[in-house]
C-alpha positions as CSV (number, residue, x, y, z in Angstrom):
1,X,-15.7,-4.6,-11.1
2,X,-16.1,-0.9,-11.8
3,X,-15.0,1.5,-9.1
4,X,-17.4,4.2,-7.8
5,X,-16.0,7.6,-6.8
6,X,-18.4,9.0,-4.2
7,X,-18.7,12.0,-1.9
8,X,-20.1,12.6,1.6
9,X,-21.7,15.9,2.2
10,X,-23.2,17.8,5.2
11,X,-27.0,17.2,5.2
12,X,-27.7,20.8,6.2
13,X,-25.2,22.9,4.2
14,X,-24.6,20.3,1.5
15,X,-20.9,21.1,1.7
16,X,-18.7,18.1,0.5
17,X,-16.6,16.9,3.4
18,X,-15.2,13.6,2.1
19,X,-14.3,11.9,-1.3
20,X,-13.7,8.2,-1.5
21,X,-13.9,5.1,-3.7
22,X,-15.8,1.9,-3.4
23,X,-16.7,-1.3,-5.3
24,X,-19.8,-1.6,-3.1
25,X,-23.1,0.3,-3.4
26,X,-23.1,3.8,-2.0
27,X,-25.6,2.8,0.7
28,X,-23.4,-0.1,1.9
29,X,-20.3,2.2,2.0
30,X,-22.1,4.8,4.0
31,X,-23.1,2.1,6.6
32,X,-19.4,1.1,6.8
33,X,-18.4,4.7,7.4
34,X,-21.0,5.1,10.3
35,X,-20.0,1.7,11.8
36,X,-16.3,2.7,11.8
37,X,-17.0,6.0,13.3
38,X,-19.0,4.4,16.1
39,X,-15.9,2.4,17.1
40,X,-14.5,5.7,18.3
41,X,-12.0,5.9,15.4
42,X,-10.2,9.2,15.7
43,X,-9.8,9.9,12.0
44,X,-11.1,13.3,10.9
45,X,-13.9,11.9,8.8
46,X,-15.0,9.7,11.7
47,X,-15.1,12.6,14.1
48,X,-17.2,14.6,11.6
49,X,-19.6,11.7,11.1
50,X,-20.0,11.2,14.9
51,X,-20.8,14.9,15.3
52,X,-23.6,14.5,12.8
53,X,-25.0,11.3,14.4
54,X,-25.0,12.9,17.8
55,X,-27.3,15.6,16.3
56,X,-29.5,12.9,14.8
57,X,-28.2,13.4,11.3
58,X,-26.3,11.4,8.7
59,X,-24.0,12.3,5.9
60,X,-25.4,12.7,2.4
61,X,-23.7,10.1,0.2
62,X,-23.8,10.3,-3.5
63,X,-21.9,9.0,-6.6
64,X,-19.6,11.4,-8.4
65,X,-18.6,9.0,-11.2
66,X,-18.1,5.3,-12.1
67,X,-14.6,4.3,-13.3
68,X,-14.6,1.1,-15.5
69,X,-12.4,-1.7,-14.3
70,X,-10.0,-1.2,-17.2
71,X,-9.3,2.4,-16.3
72,X,-7.3,4.1,-13.5
73,X,-9.5,5.0,-10.5
74,X,-6.6,6.4,-8.6
75,X,-6.2,9.3,-10.9
76,X,-9.9,10.0,-10.9
77,X,-10.1,10.0,-7.1
78,X,-7.2,12.3,-6.8
79,X,-8.7,14.6,-9.4
80,X,-12.0,14.9,-7.4
81,X,-10.2,15.4,-4.1
82,X,-8.1,18.2,-5.6
83,X,-11.3,19.7,-7.3
84,X,-13.2,20.0,-4.1
85,X,-10.3,21.3,-2.1
86,X,-9.7,24.0,-4.8
87,X,-13.4,24.8,-4.6
88,X,-13.1,25.6,-0.9
89,X,-14.6,22.4,0.5
90,X,-13.2,21.6,4.0
91,X,-12.5,17.9,3.1
92,X,-11.8,15.5,6.0
93,X,-9.5,13.4,3.7
94,X,-6.1,13.0,5.2
95,X,-4.4,12.2,1.9
96,X,-4.5,13.2,-1.8
97,X,-6.3,9.9,-2.7
98,X,-5.3,6.6,-4.3
99,X,-3.2,3.9,-2.6
100,X,-0.8,4.8,0.1
101,X,-0.4,8.0,2.2
102,X,0.5,10.5,-0.5
103,X,-0.2,14.0,0.8
104,X,-0.5,13.1,4.5
105,X,1.8,14.8,6.9
106,X,1.8,13.3,10.4
107,X,2.3,15.8,13.3
108,X,5.3,15.5,15.6
109,X,2.9,14.4,18.4
110,X,1.5,11.6,16.2
111,X,5.0,10.5,15.2
112,X,6.1,10.4,18.8
113,X,3.0,8.2,19.8
114,X,3.7,5.8,16.9
115,X,7.4,5.5,18.0
116,X,6.5,4.8,21.6
117,X,3.8,2.3,20.6
118,X,6.3,0.3,18.4
119,X,9.4,0.4,20.6
120,X,10.1,-3.0,22.1
121,X,7.1,-4.5,20.2
122,X,7.5,-8.2,19.4
123,X,5.4,-10.5,17.3
124,X,4.6,-13.9,18.9
125,X,5.4,-17.1,17.0
126,X,1.7,-17.8,16.6
127,X,1.1,-14.4,14.9
128,X,4.2,-15.0,12.7
129,X,2.8,-18.3,11.6
130,X,-0.7,-16.9,11.0
131,X,0.8,-14.1,8.8
132,X,2.8,-16.6,6.9
133,X,-0.3,-18.7,6.2
134,X,-2.2,-15.6,5.0
135,X,0.6,-14.5,2.7
136,X,1.5,-17.9,1.2
137,X,0.4,-18.2,-2.4
138,X,-0.9,-14.6,-2.4
139,X,-1.1,-13.1,-5.9
140,X,-1.7,-9.4,-6.5
141,X,-4.2,-8.4,-9.1
142,X,-3.1,-6.3,-12.1
143,X,-5.0,-3.3,-10.7
144,X,-3.3,-3.6,-7.4
145,X,0.1,-3.9,-9.1
146,X,-0.7,-0.7,-11.1
147,X,-1.7,1.2,-7.9
148,X,1.5,0.1,-6.2
149,X,3.6,1.2,-9.2
150,X,1.9,4.6,-9.3
151,X,2.5,5.1,-5.6
152,X,6.2,4.1,-5.8
153,X,7.0,6.3,-8.8
154,X,6.4,9.4,-6.7
155,X,8.4,8.1,-3.8
156,X,11.7,9.9,-3.2
157,X,14.1,8.4,-0.7
158,X,16.5,10.7,1.2
159,X,20.3,10.1,1.2
160,X,20.0,9.1,4.8
161,X,17.3,6.5,4.0
162,X,19.4,5.0,1.2
163,X,22.5,4.8,3.5
164,X,20.4,3.1,6.2
165,X,19.3,0.5,3.7
166,X,22.9,-0.1,2.6
167,X,24.1,-0.4,6.2
168,X,21.3,-2.9,7.2
169,X,22.1,-5.0,4.1
170,X,25.8,-5.1,4.9
171,X,25.2,-6.7,8.3
172,X,22.2,-8.9,7.2
173,X,22.6,-12.4,8.5
174,X,23.6,-14.8,5.7
175,X,22.6,-18.4,5.6
176,X,24.9,-20.9,7.4
177,X,25.0,-23.0,4.2
178,X,25.5,-21.4,0.8
179,X,25.6,-22.4,-2.8
180,X,24.3,-25.8,-3.9
181,X,24.4,-27.0,-0.2
182,X,21.7,-24.6,0.7
183,X,18.4,-26.6,0.7
184,X,16.6,-23.5,-0.7
185,X,18.9,-23.3,-3.7
186,X,17.1,-23.4,-7.1
187,X,20.1,-23.5,-9.3
188,X,23.6,-25.0,-9.5
189,X,27.0,-23.2,-9.6
190,X,27.3,-23.9,-13.3
191,X,23.9,-22.4,-14.0
192,X,24.7,-19.3,-12.0
193,X,27.9,-18.9,-14.1
194,X,25.8,-19.2,-17.3
195,X,23.3,-16.6,-16.1
196,X,26.2,-14.2,-15.2
197,X,27.8,-14.7,-18.6
198,X,24.6,-13.8,-20.4
199,X,23.6,-17.3,-21.6
200,X,20.1,-16.8,-20.2
201,X,18.0,-13.6,-20.5
202,X,15.7,-12.6,-17.6
203,X,12.5,-14.3,-18.8
204,X,14.3,-17.5,-19.9
205,X,16.0,-17.8,-16.4
206,X,12.7,-17.1,-14.6
207,X,10.9,-19.8,-16.6
208,X,13.7,-22.4,-16.6
209,X,14.8,-22.1,-13.0
210,X,11.9,-20.5,-11.2
211,X,14.0,-17.6,-9.9
212,X,12.7,-14.1,-9.4
213,X,13.7,-10.9,-11.2
214,X,15.6,-9.7,-8.1
215,X,17.5,-13.0,-7.8
216,X,18.4,-12.9,-11.5
217,X,20.0,-9.4,-11.2
218,X,21.7,-10.2,-7.9
219,X,23.4,-13.1,-9.6
220,X,24.3,-10.9,-12.6
221,X,25.8,-8.3,-10.3
222,X,27.7,-10.9,-8.3
223,X,25.8,-10.3,-5.1
224,X,24.7,-14.0,-5.1
225,X,26.7,-17.0,-6.1
226,X,29.9,-15.1,-5.8
């Protein structure tokens, strides 16, 4: 489906206060904004919408442009957010647009609250099972994959973050049973040796053995089937 880039404006001053994207109609998306704001959501855009509804008003919602499904809506949304910010509009958007949180900087107070809320938090077995059921067999659309790729390209990990990942991987619990004895094993020792020696290229190994790209390169590097 095509993606609509839209704007919400002040009904009195006509100043643009929010830019977003939707695959629904503009009317439906506006209803969703108002419903979300009524749930006492503390996002900037919700606070602004609530200030209007208390005065008996509603945001003006209108389309900026329609992006065909074979084109990149992320770039267009970011363009329009940047355009209105540069024009002096006091946008309530927290980010630069697109997937992820690019451009959003959480305050120290917000970070502290998030940290306190998550410390000691555990997920019940029931919730774990429900999450597993939801994720099993899930396939990302090509558009979703593209959006994730765009978001990840701009991601820069600090040396501290990289070292933290290395440290956690070093002490990660390994399965009690390895190699062909592991019930989850998809290949044999001989096949792993053939992969490491270059007998099978990536696509051949994926198709023949059903292994992932990550598994293939971990075997090649000697991190699996050592």
